[in-house]
All heavy atoms as a GROMACS GRO file, in nm:
protein
  603
    1MET      N    1  10.678  10.043  12.579
    1MET     CA    2  10.686   9.911  12.522
    1MET      C    3  10.554   9.873  12.459
    1MET      O    4  10.450   9.890  12.518
    1MET     CB    5  10.722   9.810  12.631
    1MET     CG    6  10.743   9.674  12.573
    1MET     SD    7  10.690   9.534  12.672
    1MET     CE    8  10.530   9.572  12.722
    2ASN      N    9  10.560   9.824  12.337
    2ASN     CA   10  10.441   9.779  12.266
    2ASN      C   11  10.439   9.628  12.265
    2ASN      O   12  10.536   9.565  12.228
    2ASN     CB   13  10.442   9.829  12.122
    2ASN     CG   14  10.443   9.979  12.115
    2ASN    OD1   15  10.381  10.045  12.194
    2ASN    ND2   16  10.515  10.034  12.020
    3ASN      N   17  10.327   9.569  12.307
    3ASN     CA   18  10.315   9.424  12.292
    3ASN      C   19  10.291   9.396  12.146
    3ASN      O   20  10.194   9.440  12.088
    3ASN     CB   21  10.201   9.369  12.378
    3ASN     CG   22  10.237   9.369  12.523
    3ASN    OD1   23  10.354   9.364  12.557
    3ASN    ND2   24  10.140   9.375  12.609
    4GLY      N   25  10.383   9.325  12.085
    4GLY     CA   26  10.377   9.306  11.942
    4GLY      C   27  10.356   9.163  11.901
    4GLY      O   28  10.328   9.076  11.982
    5ASN      N   29  10.374   9.145  11.774
    5ASN     CA   30  10.347   9.013  11.719
    5ASN      C   31  10.470   8.950  11.656
    5ASN      O   32  10.457   8.854  11.583
    5ASN     CB   33  10.235   9.023  11.616
    5ASN     CG   34  10.266   9.126  11.509
    5ASN    OD1   35  10.369   9.190  11.512
    5ASN    ND2   36  10.176   9.140  11.415
    6ILE      N   37  10.589   9.002  11.683
    6ILE     CA   38  10.709   8.939  11.631
    6ILE      C   39  10.783   8.872  11.746
    6ILE      O   40  10.767   8.909  11.862
    6ILE     CB   41  10.801   9.038  11.557
    6ILE    CG1   42  10.853   9.145  11.651
    6ILE    CG2   43  10.732   9.099  11.436
    6ILE    CD1   44  10.964   9.229  11.591
    7THR      N   45  10.863   8.774  11.711
    7THR     CA   46  10.940   8.702  11.812
    7THR      C   47  11.087   8.742  11.800
    7THR      O   48  11.143   8.740  11.691
    7THR     CB   49  10.926   8.550  11.793
    7THR    OG1   50  10.788   8.515  11.800
    7THR    CG2   51  11.003   8.474  11.899
    8LEU      N   52  11.144   8.781  11.911
    8LEU     CA   53  11.285   8.818  11.917
    8LEU      C   54  11.358   8.720  12.008
    8LEU      O   55  11.298   8.665  12.101
    8LEU     CB   56  11.303   8.960  11.970
    8LEU     CG   57  11.242   9.072  11.888
    8LEU    CD1   58  11.259   9.205  11.960
    8LEU    CD2   59  11.303   9.079  11.750
    9GLN      N   60  11.486   8.700  11.982
    9GLN     CA   61  11.568   8.618  12.068
    9GLN      C   62  11.689   8.699  12.112
    9GLN      O   63  11.764   8.750  12.029
    9GLN     CB   64  11.616   8.491  11.997
    9GLN     CG   65  11.507   8.391  11.975
    9GLN     CD   66  11.561   8.261  11.917
    9GLN    OE1   67  11.671   8.256  11.865
    9GLN    NE2   68  11.481   8.158  11.927
   10ALA      N   69  11.706   8.711  12.243
   10ALA     CA   70  11.823   8.777  12.299
   10ALA      C   71  11.925   8.669  12.329
   10ALA      O   72  11.901   8.580  12.411
   10ALA     CB   73  11.785   8.853  12.426
   11VAL      N   74  12.038   8.674  12.260
   11VAL     CA   75  12.144   8.575  12.279
   11VAL      C   76  12.233   8.622  12.393
   11VAL      O   77  12.278   8.737  12.395
   11VAL     CB   78  12.226   8.560  12.149
   11VAL    CG1   79  12.337   8.458  12.167
   11VAL    CG2   80  12.135   8.521  12.033
   12SER      N   81  12.257   8.533  12.489
   12SER     CA   82  12.342   8.567  12.603
   12SER      C   83  12.443   8.456  12.627
   12SER      O   84  12.433   8.347  12.570
   12SER     CB   85  12.256   8.588  12.728
   12SER     OG   86  12.193   8.468  12.766
   13LEU      N   87  12.538   8.484  12.713
   13LEU     CA   88  12.635   8.382  12.751
   13LEU      C   89  12.565   8.272  12.830
   13LEU      O   90  12.466   8.298  12.900
   13LEU     CB   91  12.746   8.444  12.836
   13LEU     CG   92  12.837   8.543  12.766
   13LEU    CD1   93  12.931   8.608  12.867
   13LEU    CD2   94  12.916   8.475  12.656
   14PHE      N   95  12.617   8.150  12.820
   14PHE     CA   96  12.559   8.040  12.894
   14PHE      C   97  12.565   8.070  13.043
   14PHE      O   98  12.668   8.113  13.095
   14PHE     CB   99  12.633   7.910  12.863
   14PHE     CG  100  12.618   7.866  12.721
   14PHE    CD1  101  12.725   7.870  12.635
   14PHE    CD2  102  12.496   7.823  12.673
   14PHE    CE1  103  12.712   7.831  12.503
   14PHE    CE2  104  12.481   7.784  12.542
   14PHE     CZ  105  12.589   7.788  12.456
   15GLY      N  106  12.454   8.052  13.111
   15GLY     CA  107  12.444   8.081  13.253
   15GLY      C  108  12.384   8.216  13.284
   15GLY      O  109  12.342   8.240  13.397
   16LEU      N  110  12.378   8.306  13.186
   16LEU     CA  111  12.320   8.439  13.209
   16LEU      C  112  12.178   8.452  13.154
   16LEU      O  113  12.122   8.561  13.156
   16LEU     CB  114  12.408   8.546  13.146
   16LEU     CG  115  12.542   8.572  13.212
   16LEU    CD1  116  12.617   8.682  13.138
   16LEU    CD2  117  12.523   8.612  13.358
   17GLU      N  118  12.120   8.341  13.109
   17GLU     CA  119  11.986   8.348  13.049
   17GLU      C  120  11.883   8.400  13.147
   17GLU      O  121  11.798   8.482  13.111
   17GLU     CB  122  11.942   8.209  12.999
   17GLU     CG  123  12.032   8.149  12.897
   17GLU     CD  124  12.142   8.061  12.954
   17GLU    OE1  125  12.162   8.062  13.076
   17GLU    OE2  126  12.207   7.992  12.875
   18SER      N  127  11.889   8.357  13.272
   18SER     CA  128  11.790   8.403  13.370
   18SER      C  129  11.808   8.551  13.402
   18SER      O  130  11.710   8.622  13.427
   18SER     CB  131  11.798   8.320  13.498
   18SER     OG  132  11.924   8.334  13.559
   19VAL      N  133  11.931   8.599  13.400
   19VAL     CA  134  11.956   8.742  13.423
   19VAL      C  135  11.899   8.824  13.307
   19VAL      O  136  11.835   8.928  13.328
   19VAL     CB  137  12.107   8.769  13.441
   19VAL    CG1  138  12.133   8.918  13.460
   19VAL    CG2  139  12.163   8.689  13.556
   20THR      N  140  11.919   8.776  13.184
   20THR     CA  141  11.862   8.844  13.067
   20THR      C  142  11.710   8.843  13.074
   20THR      O  143  11.645   8.944  13.044
   20THR     CB  144  11.912   8.777  12.938
   20THR    OG1  145  12.055   8.776  12.938
   20THR    CG2  146  11.861   8.850  12.816
   21ALA      N  147  11.651   8.730  13.114
   21ALA     CA  148  11.506   8.722  13.128
   21ALA      C  149  11.455   8.820  13.234
   21ALA      O  150  11.350   8.883  13.216
   21ALA     CB  151  11.465   8.579  13.163
   22ASP      N  152  11.530   8.834  13.344
   22ASP     CA  153  11.491   8.931  13.447
   22ASP      C  154  11.497   9.074  13.393
   22ASP      O  155  11.410   9.156  13.423
   22ASP     CB  156  11.581   8.919  13.570
   22ASP     CG  157  11.553   8.794  13.651
   22ASP    OD1  158  11.444   8.734  13.633
   22ASP    OD2  159  11.641   8.756  13.731
   23GLU      N  160  11.601   9.105  13.315
   23GLU     CA  161  11.610   9.238  13.254
   23GLU      C  162  11.490   9.265  13.164
   23GLU      O  163  11.433   9.374  13.167
   23GLU     CB  164  11.738   9.251  13.173
   23GLU     CG  165  11.864   9.266  13.254
   23GLU     CD  166  11.987   9.286  13.168
   23GLU    OE1  167  11.982   9.258  13.046
   23GLU    OE2  168  12.089   9.330  13.222
   24LEU      N  169  11.452   9.166  13.084
   24LEU     CA  170  11.336   9.182  12.996
   24LEU      C  171  11.208   9.200  13.078
   24LEU      O  172  11.121   9.279  13.041
   24LEU     CB  173  11.323   9.063  12.902
   24LEU     CG  174  11.426   9.060  12.789
   24LEU    CD1  175  11.429   8.923  12.724
   24LEU    CD2  176  11.394   9.167  12.686
   25GLY      N  177  11.196   9.127  13.188
   25GLY     CA  178  11.080   9.144  13.275
   25GLY      C  179  11.072   9.283  13.334
   25GLY      O  180  10.965   9.343  13.342
   26ARG      N  181  11.187   9.339  13.374
   26ARG     CA  182  11.189   9.475  13.427
   26ARG      C  183  11.156   9.578  13.320
   26ARG      O  184  11.107   9.687  13.351
   26ARG     CB  185  11.323   9.506  13.491
   26ARG     CG  186  11.333   9.448  13.632
   26ARG     CD  187  11.459   9.492  13.703
   26ARG     NE  188  11.559   9.386  13.681
   26ARG     CZ  189  11.678   9.404  13.628
   26ARG    NH1  190  11.718   9.524  13.592
   26ARG    NH2  191  11.761   9.304  13.610
   27LEU      N  192  11.184   9.544  13.194
   27LEU     CA  193  11.149   9.635  13.084
   27LEU      C  194  11.002   9.624  13.045
   27LEU      O  195  10.954   9.702  12.964
   27LEU     CB  196  11.237   9.606  12.962
   27LEU     CG  197  11.384   9.646  12.974
   27LEU    CD1  198  11.463   9.595  12.854
   27LEU    CD2  199  11.397   9.797  12.984
   28GLY      N  200  10.931   9.525  13.101
   28GLY     CA  201  10.788   9.514  13.078
   28GLY      C  202  10.745   9.403  12.983
   28GLY      O  203  10.627   9.393  12.951
   29TYR      N  204  10.836   9.319  12.940
   29TYR     CA  205  10.800   9.209  12.850
   29TYR      C  206  10.752   9.091  12.932
   29TYR      O  207  10.818   9.049  13.027
   29TYR     CB  208  10.920   9.172  12.762
   29TYR     CG  209  10.962   9.285  12.674
   29TYR    CD1  210  11.064   9.372  12.712
   29TYR    CD2  211  10.897   9.310  12.554
   29TYR    CE1  212  11.101   9.478  12.633
   29TYR    CE2  213  10.933   9.417  12.475
   29TYR     CZ  214  11.036   9.500  12.515
   29TYR     OH  215  11.071   9.606  12.437
   30LYS      N  216  10.637   9.037  12.894
   30LYS     CA  217  10.573   8.936  12.976
   30LYS      C  218  10.595   8.793  12.924
   30LYS      O  219  10.617   8.703  13.001
   30LYS     CB  220  10.424   8.964  12.986
   30LYS     CG  221  10.396   9.103  13.042
   30LYS     CD  222  10.285   9.100  13.140
   30LYS     CE  223  10.250   9.235  13.192
   30LYS     NZ  224  10.349   9.305  13.266
   31SER      N  225  10.587   8.771  12.795
   31SER     CA  226  10.600   8.635  12.742
   31SER      C  227  10.747   8.606  12.712
   31SER      O  228  10.792   8.611  12.599
   31SER     CB  229  10.514   8.619  12.617
   31SER     OG  230  10.550   8.716  12.520
   32VAL      N  231  10.821   8.576  12.818
   32VAL     CA  232  10.965   8.552  12.809
   32VAL      C  233  10.991   8.404  12.837
   32VAL      O  234  10.946   8.350  12.937
   32VAL     CB  235  11.041   8.640  12.912
   32VAL    CG1  236  11.188   8.610  12.910
   32VAL    CG2  237  11.014   8.787  12.885
   33GLU      N  238  11.062   8.338  12.745
   33GLU     CA  239  11.098   8.198  12.762
   33GLU      C  240  11.249   8.184  12.751
   33GLU      O  241  11.310   8.236  12.658
   33GLU     CB  242  11.032   8.112  12.654
   33GLU     CG  243  10.881   8.114  12.657
   33GLU     CD  244  10.822   8.034  12.542
   33GLU    OE1  245  10.894   7.956  12.478
   33GLU    OE2  246  10.703   8.053  12.517
   34THR      N  247  11.308   8.114  12.846
   34THR     CA  248  11.453   8.096  12.844
   34THR      C  249  11.489   7.962  12.781
   34THR      O  250  11.416   7.864  12.793
   34THR     CB  251  11.513   8.102  12.985
   34THR    OG1  252  11.453   8.001  13.065
   34THR    CG2  253  11.492   8.237  13.048
   35GLY      N  254  11.600   7.961  12.712
   35GLY     CA  255  11.657   7.841  12.654
   35GLY      C  256  11.807   7.844  12.676
   35GLY      O  257  11.859   7.934  12.742
   36THR      N  258  11.876   7.748  12.623
   36THR     CA  259  12.021   7.742  12.640
   36THR      C  260  12.088   7.850  12.555
   36THR      O  261  12.085   7.844  12.433
   36THR     CB  262  12.074   7.604  12.599
   36THR    OG1  263  12.006   7.505  12.674
   36THR    CG2  264  12.223   7.594  12.625
   37GLY      N  265  12.140   7.951  12.620
   37GLY     CA  266  12.210   8.059  12.551
   37GLY      C  267  12.121   8.162  12.486
   37GLY      O  268  12.170   8.249  12.414
   38ARG      N  269  11.990   8.157  12.512
   38ARG     CA  270  11.901   8.253  12.448
   38ARG      C  271  11.775   8.274  12.533
   38ARG      O  272  11.737   8.189  12.611
   38ARG     CB  273  11.863   8.209  12.308
   38ARG     CG  274  11.775   8.087  12.307
   38ARG     CD  275  11.743   8.043  12.165
   38ARG     NE  276  11.659   7.927  12.166
   38ARG     CZ  277  11.702   7.802  12.177
   38ARG    NH1  278  11.830   7.778  12.190
   38ARG    NH2  279  11.619   7.701  12.177
   39VAL      N  280  11.713   8.388  12.511
   39VAL     CA  281  11.585   8.421  12.574
   39VAL      C  282  11.493   8.468  12.463
   39VAL      O  283  11.525   8.561  12.389
   39VAL     CB  284  11.602   8.530  12.682
   39VAL    CG1  285  11.468   8.562  12.745
   39VAL    CG2  286  11.702   8.487  12.788
   40THR      N  287  11.379   8.404  12.450
   40THR     CA  288  11.282   8.436  12.345
   40THR      C  289  11.168   8.516  12.406
   40THR      O  290  11.120   8.485  12.515
   40THR     CB  291  11.228   8.305  12.283
   40THR    OG1  292  11.339   8.226  12.238
   40THR    CG2  293  11.136   8.333  12.166
   41PHE      N  294  11.125   8.621  12.332
   41PHE     CA  295  11.016   8.704  12.382
   41PHE      C  296  10.943   8.768  12.265
   41PHE      O  297  10.992   8.774  12.154
   41PHE     CB  298  11.069   8.811  12.479
   41PHE     CG  299  11.169   8.906  12.420
   41PHE    CD1  300  11.131   9.033  12.381
   41PHE    CD2  301  11.302   8.869  12.402
   41PHE    CE1  302  11.222   9.121  12.326
   41PHE    CE2  303  11.394   8.956  12.349
   41PHE     CZ  304  11.355   9.082  12.310
   42LYS      N  305  10.822   8.816  12.292
   42LYS     CA  306  10.738   8.884  12.193
   42LYS      C  307  10.756   9.034  12.206
   42LYS      O  308  10.766   9.088  12.316
   42LYS     CB  309  10.590   8.849  12.213
   42LYS     CG  310  10.558   8.702  12.196
   42LYS     CD  311  10.555   8.668  12.052
   42LYS     CE  312  10.508   8.524  12.036
   42LYS     NZ  313  10.514   8.480  11.899
   43ALA      N  314  10.759   9.100  12.091
   43ALA     CA  315  10.776   9.245  12.089
   43ALA      C  316  10.722   9.299  11.958
   43ALA      O  317  10.668   9.225  11.876
   43ALA     CB  318  10.923   9.281  12.105
   44SER      N  319  10.737   9.428  11.938
   44SER     CA  320  10.702   9.491  11.811
   44SER      C  321  10.830   9.540  11.744
   44SER      O  322  10.936   9.543  11.806
   44SER     CB  323  10.605   9.608  11.832
   44SER     OG  324  10.672   9.711  11.900
   45LEU      N  325  10.820   9.578  11.619
   45LEU     CA  326  10.938   9.626  11.547
   45LEU      C  327  10.999   9.749  11.614
   45LEU      O  328  11.120   9.766  11.616
   45LEU     CB  329  10.902   9.658  11.402
   45LEU     CG  330  10.884   9.539  11.309
   45LEU    CD1  331  10.836   9.585  11.172
   45LEU    CD2  332  11.012   9.460  11.296
   46SER      N  333  10.915   9.833  11.671
   46SER     CA  334  10.967   9.954  11.735
   46SER      C  335  11.039   9.925  11.866
   46SER      O  336  11.109  10.011  11.918
   46SER     CB  337  10.853  10.054  11.759
   46SER     OG  338  10.758   9.999  11.846
   47ASP      N  339  11.024   9.804  11.920
   47ASP     CA  340  11.094   9.766  12.043
   47ASP      C  341  11.238   9.722  12.018
   47ASP      O  342  11.317   9.715  12.112
   47ASP     CB  343  11.021   9.652  12.113
   47ASP     CG  344  10.889   9.697  12.173
   47ASP    OD1  345  10.881   9.812  12.218
   47ASP    OD2  346  10.795   9.616  12.175
   48ILE      N  347  11.276   9.692  11.895
   48ILE     CA  348  11.410   9.639  11.867
   48ILE      C  349  11.520   9.735  11.911
   48ILE      O  350  11.613   9.694  11.980
   48ILE     CB  351  11.422   9.598  11.719
   48ILE    CG1  352  11.329   9.480  11.690
   48ILE    CG2  353  11.565   9.562  11.684
   48ILE    CD1  354  11.322   9.440  11.544
   49PRO      N  355  11.515   9.864  11.875
   49PRO     CA  356  11.622   9.954  11.923
   49PRO      C  357  11.625   9.964  12.075
   49PRO      O  358  11.732   9.970  12.135
   49PRO     CB  359  11.587  10.088  11.860
   49PRO     CG  360  11.495  10.058  11.748
   49PRO     CD  361  11.424   9.932  11.784
   50ARG      N  362  11.509   9.963  12.138
   50ARG     CA  363  11.502   9.976  12.283
   50ARG      C  364  11.572   9.860  12.353
   50ARG      O  365  11.652   9.881  12.445
   50ARG     CB  366  11.356   9.983  12.327
   50ARG     CG  367  11.338   9.994  12.475
   50ARG     CD  368  11.190  10.011  12.509
   50ARG     NE  369  11.175  10.029  12.651
   50ARG     CZ  370  11.111   9.944  12.730
   50ARG    NH1  371  11.055   9.836  12.680
   50ARG    NH2  372  11.102   9.966  12.859
   51VAL      N  373  11.542   9.737  12.311
   51VAL     CA  374  11.605   9.624  12.379
   51VAL      C  375  11.754   9.616  12.348
   51VAL      O  376  11.834   9.572  12.431
   51VAL     CB  377  11.534   9.490  12.349
   51VAL    CG1  378  11.394   9.490  12.405
   51VAL    CG2  379  11.533   9.457  12.202
   52ASN      N  380  11.794   9.658  12.228
   52ASN     CA  381  11.937   9.660  12.195
   52ASN      C  382  12.014   9.758  12.285
   52ASN      O  383  12.128   9.734  12.320
   52ASN     CB  384  11.959   9.697  12.049
   52ASN     CG  385  11.957   9.576  11.959
   52ASN    OD1  386  12.039   9.487  11.972
   52ASN    ND2  387  11.862   9.572  11.868
   53ILE      N  388  11.952   9.867  12.320
   53ILE     CA  389  12.016   9.967  12.405
   53ILE      C  390  12.009   9.928  12.552
   53ILE      O  391  12.106   9.944  12.626
   53ILE     CB  392  11.952  10.106  12.382
   53ILE    CG1  393  11.986  10.155  12.242
   53ILE    CG2  394  11.997  10.205  12.488
   53ILE    CD1  395  11.910  10.279  12.201
   54CYS      N  396  11.897   9.874  12.597
   54CYS     CA  397  11.873   9.854  12.739
   54CYS      C  398  11.925   9.722  12.796
   54CYS      O  399  11.950   9.714  12.916
   54CYS     CB  400  11.724   9.866  12.769
   54CYS     SG  401  11.659  10.031  12.741
   55LEU      N  402  11.938   9.620  12.714
   55LEU     CA  403  11.984   9.491  12.767
   55LEU      C  404  12.136   9.495  12.787
   55LEU      O  405  12.212   9.519  12.694
   55LEU     CB  406  11.946   9.377  12.673
   55LEU     CG  407  11.799   9.340  12.667
   55LEU    CD1  408  11.776   9.229  12.567
   55LEU    CD2  409  11.748   9.299  12.804
   56ARG      N  410  12.179   9.466  12.908
   56ARG     CA  411  12.322   9.468  12.938
   56ARG      C  412  12.385   9.329  12.925
   56ARG      O  413  12.504   9.318  12.900
   56ARG     CB  414  12.345   9.520  13.079
   56ARG     CG  415  12.301   9.666  13.095
   56ARG     CD  416  12.315   9.712  13.237
   56ARG     NE  417  12.224   9.635  13.320
   56ARG     CZ  418  12.242   9.613  13.450
   56ARG    NH1  419  12.346   9.662  13.511
   56ARG    NH2  420  12.155   9.542  13.518
   57THR      N  421  12.306   9.223  12.944
   57THR     CA  422  12.362   9.088  12.945
   57THR      C  423  12.343   9.013  12.814
   57THR      O  424  12.392   8.902  12.800
   57THR     CB  425  12.301   9.005  13.059
   57THR    OG1  426  12.159   9.000  13.042
   57THR    CG2  427  12.336   9.064  13.194
   58ALA      N  428  12.276   9.071  12.718
   58ALA     CA  429  12.256   9.006  12.588
   58ALA      C  430  12.368   9.047  12.493
   58ALA      O  431  12.408   9.164  12.488
   58ALA     CB  432  12.121   9.043  12.529
   59GLU      N  433  12.420   8.951  12.420
   59GLU     CA  434  12.524   8.981  12.321
   59GLU      C  435  12.464   9.043  12.196
   59GLU      O  436  12.524   9.129  12.134
   59GLU     CB  437  12.599   8.853  12.284
   59GLU     CG  438  12.678   8.796  12.397
   59GLU     CD  439  12.748   8.668  12.358
   59GLU    OE1  440  12.734   8.622  12.242
   59GLU    OE2  441  12.818   8.612  12.444
   60ARG      N  442  12.347   8.994  12.156
   60ARG     CA  443  12.278   9.048  12.039
   60ARG      C  444  12.131   9.013  12.049
   60ARG      O  445  12.092   8.924  12.124
   60ARG     CB  446  12.339   8.994  11.910
   60ARG     CG  447  12.322   8.845  11.891
   60ARG     CD  448  12.394   8.792  11.768
   60ARG     NE  449  12.538   8.806  11.778
   60ARG     CZ  450  12.620   8.713  11.828
   60ARG    NH1  451  12.570   8.601  11.872
   60ARG    NH2  452  12.748   8.731  11.831
   61VAL      N  453  12.049   9.081  11.972
   61VAL     CA  454  11.906   9.053  11.964
   61VAL      C  455  11.875   9.014  11.820
   61VAL      O  456  11.908   9.087  11.727
   61VAL     CB  457  11.822   9.175  12.008
   61VAL    CG1  458  11.674   9.145  11.995
   61VAL    CG2  459  11.856   9.214  12.150
   62LEU      N  460  11.815   8.896  11.804
   62LEU     CA  461  11.787   8.842  11.673
   62LEU      C  462  11.637   8.840  11.647
   62LEU      O  463  11.557   8.819  11.739
   62LEU     CB  464  11.840   8.699  11.661
   62LEU     CG  465  11.988   8.679  11.692
   62LEU    CD1  466  12.021   8.530  11.692
   62LEU    CD2  467  12.073   8.753  11.591
   63LEU      N  468  11.599   8.861  11.523
   63LEU     CA  469  11.460   8.849  11.481
   63LEU      C  470  11.436   8.705  11.438
   63LEU      O  471  11.503   8.654  11.348
   63LEU     CB  472  11.432   8.944  11.364
   63LEU     CG  473  11.296   8.936  11.298
   63LEU    CD1  474  11.186   8.971  11.396
   63LEU    CD2  475  11.291   9.028  11.178
   64TYR      N  476  11.342   8.638  11.505
   64TYR     CA  477  11.312   8.499  11.474
   64TYR      C  478  11.224   8.495  11.349
   64TYR      O  479  11.115   8.548  11.347
   64TYR     CB  480  11.242   8.433  11.592
   64TYR     CG  481  11.212   8.287  11.572
   64TYR    CD1  482  11.313   8.193  11.581
   64TYR    CD2  483  11.084   8.243  11.544
   64TYR    CE1  484  11.287   8.058  11.562
   64TYR    CE2  485  11.057   8.110  11.525
   64TYR     CZ  486  11.159   8.018  11.534
   64TYR     OH  487  11.132   7.885  11.515
   65MET      N  488  11.274   8.432  11.244
   65MET     CA  489  11.205   8.429  11.114
   65MET      C  490  11.117   8.306  11.095
   65MET      O  491  11.032   8.304  11.009
   65MET     CB  492  11.307   8.436  11.001
   65MET     CG  493  11.394   8.559  11.004
   65MET     SD  494  11.307   8.709  10.964
   65MET     CE  495  11.280   8.687  10.792
   66GLY      N  496  11.139   8.202  11.170
   66GLY     CA  497  11.061   8.080  11.156
   66GLY      C  498  11.146   7.959  11.185
   66GLY      O  499  11.267   7.969  11.204
   67GLY      N  500  11.084   7.846  11.188
   67GLY     CA  501  11.156   7.724  11.218
   67GLY      C  502  11.091   7.606  11.151
   67GLY      O  503  10.982   7.615  11.096
   68GLY      N  504  11.159   7.498  11.156
   68GLY     CA  505  11.106   7.376  11.098
   68GLY      C  506  11.206   7.264  11.112
   68GLY      O  507  11.312   7.279  11.175
   69PHE      N  508  11.174   7.151  11.054
   69PHE     CA  509  11.259   7.033  11.063
   69PHE      C  510  11.309   6.996  10.925
   69PHE      O  511  11.230   6.988  10.830
   69PHE     CB  512  11.180   6.916  11.123
   69PHE     CG  513  11.262   6.791  11.134
   69PHE    CD1  514  11.355   6.777  11.235
   69PHE    CD2  515  11.247   6.689  11.043
   69PHE    CE1  516  11.431   6.662  11.245
   69PHE    CE2  517  11.322   6.574  11.052
   69PHE     CZ  518  11.415   6.560  11.153
   70VAL      N  519  11.437   6.977  10.913
   70VAL     CA  520  11.497   6.929  10.789
   70VAL      C  521  11.581   6.807  10.821
   70VAL      O  522  11.637   6.793  10.929
   70VAL     CB  523  11.583   7.036  10.719
   70VAL    CG1  524  11.500   7.152  10.672
   70VAL    CG2  525  11.694   7.085  10.809
   71ARG      N  526  11.588   6.716  10.724
   71ARG     CA  527  11.662   6.591  10.746
   71ARG      C  528  11.805   6.598  10.695
   71ARG      O  529  11.888   6.517  10.732
   71ARG     CB  530  11.588   6.476  10.680
   71ARG     CG  531  11.456   6.443  10.747
   71ARG     CD  532  11.387   6.333  10.672
   71ARG     NE  533  11.338   6.384  10.544
   71ARG     CZ  534  11.213   6.416  10.518
   71ARG    NH1  535  11.122   6.399  10.610
   71ARG    NH2  536  11.178   6.461  10.401
   72SER      N  537  11.834   6.694  10.609
   72SER     CA  538  11.970   6.705  10.556
   72SER      C  539  12.004   6.852  10.534
   72SER      O  540  11.917   6.939  10.530
   72SER     CB  541  11.983   6.628  10.425
   72SER     OG  542  11.907   6.691  10.324
   73PHE      N  543  12.133   6.877  10.514
   73PHE     CA  544  12.179   7.014  10.494
   73PHE      C  545  12.122   7.074  10.366
   73PHE      O  546  12.088   7.192  10.361
   73PHE     CB  547  12.332   7.017  10.491
   73PHE     CG  548  12.389   7.154  10.483
   73PHE    CD1  549  12.384   7.242  10.590
   73PHE    CD2  550  12.448   7.198  10.366
   73PHE    CE1  551  12.438   7.368  10.582
   73PHE    CE2  552  12.502   7.326  10.356
   73PHE     CZ  553  12.496   7.410  10.465
   74THR      N  554  12.108   6.994  10.262
   74THR     CA  555  12.056   7.047  10.134
   74THR      C  556  11.908   7.082  10.143
   74THR      O  557  11.862   7.167  10.067
   74THR     CB  558  12.078   6.944  10.021
   74THR    OG1  559  12.018   6.820  10.058
   74THR    CG2  560  12.227   6.924   9.994
   75GLU      N  561  11.834   7.022  10.234
   75GLU     CA  562  11.692   7.057  10.251
   75GLU      C  563  11.674   7.200  10.299
   75GLU      O  564  11.567   7.258  10.278
   75GLU     CB  565  11.624   6.961  10.348
   75GLU     CG  566  11.576   6.833  10.286
   75GLU     CD  567  11.492   6.753  10.384
   75GLU    OE1  568  11.399   6.811  10.445
   75GLU    OE2  569  11.522   6.634  10.400
   76LEU      N  570  11.774   7.256  10.363
   76LEU     CA  571  11.765   7.395  10.407
   76LEU      C  572  11.744   7.490  10.290
   76LEU      O  573  11.679   7.592  10.302
   76LEU     CB  574  11.892   7.436  10.481
   76LEU     CG  575  11.911   7.382  10.622
   76LEU    CD1  576  12.050   7.418  10.672
   76LEU    CD2  577  11.806   7.436  10.714
   77PHE      N  578  11.799   7.458  10.176
   77PHE     CA  579  11.797   7.546  10.061
   77PHE      C  580  11.694   7.506   9.957
   77PHE      O  581  11.678   7.573   9.856
   77PHE     CB  582  11.937   7.550   9.997
   77PHE     CG  583  12.043   7.591  10.095
   77PHE    CD1  584  12.125   7.497  10.153
   77PHE    CD2  585  12.056   7.723  10.133
   77PHE    CE1  586  12.221   7.534  10.246
   77PHE    CE2  587  12.152   7.761  10.226
   77PHE     CZ  588  12.234   7.666  10.283
   78ASP      N  589  11.621   7.397   9.980
   78ASP     CA  590  11.521   7.350   9.884
   78ASP      C  591  11.392   7.428   9.888
   78ASP      O  592  11.317   7.429   9.793
   78ASP     CB  593  11.493   7.200   9.904
   78ASP     CG  594  11.609   7.114   9.860
   78ASP    OD1  595  11.695   7.165   9.786
   78ASP    OD2  596  11.612   6.996   9.902
   79THR      N  597  11.364   7.496  10.000
   79THR     CA  598  11.236   7.568  10.010
   79THR      C  599  11.245   7.710   9.965
   79THR      O  600  11.343   7.770   9.951
   79THR     CB  601  11.187   7.566  10.157
   79THR    OG1  602  11.287   7.622  10.239
   79THR    CG2  603  11.153   7.427  10.199
   0.00000   0.00000   0.00000
């Protein structure tokens, strides 16, 4: 496992977030934060196949591209 600089989100069923976080902890990931239906963690690009194969309770693993605040639906496409 490489400690990387990208943020990944493991999407899980509601109620299984802590189990997914425990799986990530056993795989060696340290900066794990749980949210509703997702677990966010730091990794490298080379870790993506590993977590996709090893996580049993995650439905999918997403690459977090960024976030922000928008006031309307059309603002999503203005930037």
